[in-house]
N, C-alpha and C positions, 0 to 999 in steps of 0.2 A: 647348300654350300655356295656362298656368294663368290662371284668373280671379282677380281680386283685388277687394276692396270698392271700390277707387278707379276701377275700370273704368266706362266710360259704359254706361248701360243702354240700348243701342241695338243694332240688328241688325248694324251695321257692326263691332261688337266680335267677332262670331262668324265673321268671315272667317278661313278656315283657310289657313295658309301652306304646306300640303303641296302637292306636285306629283305628276305621274304617275310619277316615279321611285320613289316609295314602293311602288308596286304591282309594279315590275319585279323587285325583289330578293326574297330569302327573308325576309319579315317574320316576326318572332317570332309564333308562333301560327298561321302560315300553313299551307297544306296540307303543305309539306315538313316542318313541325315537329310535326305531330300524332302522338301515340302511338296506334297502332291496338290496340284490344282486341276481338278477334273474338268472344270469348265471356265469360261471367261466371265465369271461373275464380278461385280463391283468389288467384292471382298478379296477375291484372288488377285485382281489387278492392283488393288491398294496394297496388298502384301508384297507384291513385286516392287512397287514404287518404294515402299519402306526399306526393302532389302537392297536396292540397286547400287547404292554407294559402296556396299561391302564387296561388290564384284567389279569394282572399277580401280584404276591405278590410284596411287597415293595422291592426296590433295595438292601436293606441290609439284607433281609430275609435269603439268603443262608449263609452269613457271620455269622449269629447268630447260625447256626448249627455248623460251623467250630470252633467258639469260645466256643461252648458247653453251651451257654446261653439258647438254645433250645435243647431238647432231640431228636436226630436223630433216636434213636432206638424206642422211643415211636411213632414218626411219621411213621416210617417204618411199625410198627405193625398195626397202624391205616389204612394206605394205603393198606397193605396186606389184611385186612379185607374187605375194600371197593372193591378191585379187586376180592376177593373171592366170595362175595355174588352175583354179577351180572353174574358170570360165568355159562353160560348155552347155549344150542343150538349150542355147538361147541366152544364157547369162553373159552379158557383156560381149556378145559375139559380133558386135559392130566394130570393136576395137582390138580384139585378140582372136587367136585361133581356137578351135574347139578341142578340148582335151577330155576331162574326166566327168563332167556333168555334176560336179558337187553343188550342193544347195548354197544359196546366198548366206544362210545362217552359218554354214561351215566356215566360209571365208571370214565373216565378221567375228566369229568366236576365236579364230586363229589370231586375228589382230588384237583382240581383247587379251588373250594369253600373253602375247608379245609385250603389250604395254604394261600389264600387271607385273611381268617379270622384270622389265627394264626399270620400273619405278622403285624396285627394292634391291636390284642386283646390278653390278657393273660387269660388263663384258671386257675381255682383252681388247686392247686398242689395235685391232687388225681387221682386215676385210672379211675373213671367212667366218668370224665368230657370229656376227649378226645374221649371216645367211644360214648358218647351222641352226640358230635359234628359230628363224623363220620356218625352216623345214620341219623342225620338231613341233612347233606350235600348230602348223597346218596338219601334220600327221595326227596329233592328238585330237584336234577338232574333227577330222575326218573319221577317226575311230569312234567318236561320240555320236556323230550325226549320220554317217553314211552307211549303207549296206554293202556296197561294192567298193573295194579299196584297191588302188594300184600298189605295187610293191614300193618299198622305200627308195629304191633306185629309180623306178619309173616316175616317182613323184617329183624328182629333181630334173626331169627332162627339159622343161621349158625355161630358158633364160638363166640357168644356173651357171655361175662363174666357177664354182667348185662342186665336186661330186663327193659326197661323204658315204662311207661304208654304213650299212644298216646298223651295225652294233654301235657305231659312234652316235647315230641319230637316237637310238634307243636310250643310250646313256644321257643324252641331252634331254630327252623326254622325261626321264626320272628327275633330273634337276628342275625342270619346269614344274612338274607335278608337286615336288617338295616346296618350291617357291609359292605355288598357288594353294598350298595346304590341301591338295587333291580336290579342290573345288572347281570342277570344269563346267558344271551346269550353270553358266553365268546368266545374269539378267542383261538382256540386250534390247535395242529398240524393236527387234522382231517379236518380242513377247507382247508388245502393245498394239501392233499394227492392226490386226483384225478387229480388236475391241474398239479402237479409235475410228476405224473405217465405218463400223456400224453406227457409231455416234453421229458421224457426219453424213452418212448415206443409209438411213434405216431401211429403205426399200431394196438396197443391194443392186440397184441399176448400174452403178459405176464401180462396184466393189472390186472387180477383177483389175480394171485399169488403174484404180487408185492404189491397190496393193503393189502392182507392178511398178508404178511410178515412185512410190515411197521406197520400194526396195532399191531402185536405181539411185535415188537421192542418198539413202542411208549408206550404201556401199561407196558412193562417190565421196562422201564426207570423211571416210575412214582414213584417207591419206593426209588430211589437213589437221595439223596439230591444234588449231584454234577450237576445234570441236571437242577436244578432250576435256574442256572445262564444262561441258554440258551433260546433264544426266541423260541416260538412255530414254527415259519417258519424255523429257522435254524435247529431245531430238526427234522422237517418233511423232509427237504432237505437232511440232513445227513443220516437219516434213509432210504430214497430212494436210496442214493448212496450205503449204506451198503447192502440193499436188492438186488440192481442191481449187486453187486459184486458176488452174488451167481448164477447169470444167465449167462451162457457162451456166448450166441449169442446176448447179448446187447452191444451196443457201450460203451466204457469206458467213465465214467463221473467223473470228479474231482470237488472239491469245486469251482474252478474258473469258470468252465462251468455252474455249478448249480447256481452260483450267477447271471448269465445272464438270467435266466428264468423269472425274474420279477424285477421291480423297488423296491428297498428297501432291497433286499437280499444282504448280504456281504460275500465275499470270506472268510474273517477272521472268521466271526461268524460260518459259515458252517464248515470250517476246524477245528475249535476248538471243535465243537460238535462231528464231525466225529472222532476226536482223542479220545474224551471221550468215544464214543461207542466202539472203538477198545480196549481201556484200560479196559472197563467193560467186554468185551468178554474175554480178557486175564485173568482178575481177576476171572471171572466165571469158567474158566477151572481149576483153582487152588482150587476151593471150592467144597464141597459135602454137599448138592446139590448146583448147580449153583444158584447164587443170582440174576443174571441179564441175560437177553436175552436167556431164555431157548428155545429150539427148540419145539415150540408149533404148534398145528394144529388149524387154525382159519377159520371159515366160515364167511366172511365179505361181507356185501352189498357194491356195488360199487357206491352208490349214496351219499356218505358222502362228500358233497361239502360245500360251504359257507352257503347254506341254512340250514345246520344242525348245524352250530356253528358260525354264523355270530355275529357281535357285534353291539352295539348301536353306534350312530355317535360319533366319537372321539372329545374330547375337543380341543381347539386351542393349549393348552400347553400339552405336553406329556413328561413323564419321560422315561428314558431308563433303560432297565434291566441291561445292562453293556455296555462297549464300543464296544462289538462285535455285537450288534443288530442294 
């Protein structure tokens, strides 16, 4: 059920007309529809690259921020809140307080759900609607990835301007699930990180620090709408190159070399994303505080492979994010 600007800004608008029959069948993205990738083989990674556009916002979504038909500042605030709440156990703990210890993937998935929803639905033009969507997306991502979950009321403890009743959040979750066709197991940059790290550092000497640094870069880019135009695989590869630039004894890697790591990667896509990263770093040095790519300390598990963020089987027809993917 899409939101429109004419909708009333009241909780009654969030009533979901779904019933239990939705859960009875084989919903798209349900357990029956998941593609299993037991290892990080070339074939499994190539499959993720082929499917990634189907788990991204609509191709015109970034343009709507550039044309100001969507509010980039409001999205940035919503994403900042999502990244702030999961920050615990070392994640982003140099800039926010410690709360729930959610994994970086959880936060990134929540942002992915938010963007996919906004690319096809319009929210009421008020302040609380986007916050409610943010809470619902984070709750769904946490249910997918986490084993220990705070209550829906506790989830809103940090920096929330409005506090929503659990039943209101649950209704919003159903709206998000319907908008996403129940496909929550999205393809994100985290699906590629370990595979790419092994390509650039076969010995594993710098693997842990590279994974940590790439995680920092990936989360930092989530707030910036310019990175919505880049495929998850291109962002992961470009972030790996950027992280490797900071390690003296690693062999130099350029986008052309990175494109050879797996079928489906393109030199142009990786190069464009890498240039965006470099520009973001340059812009960040001119701001106080930096808006992108802060020097953070992250403790990151090294088992974030396709099993953590694989996708359902891709349809025969796929759209492209842009010509660089």
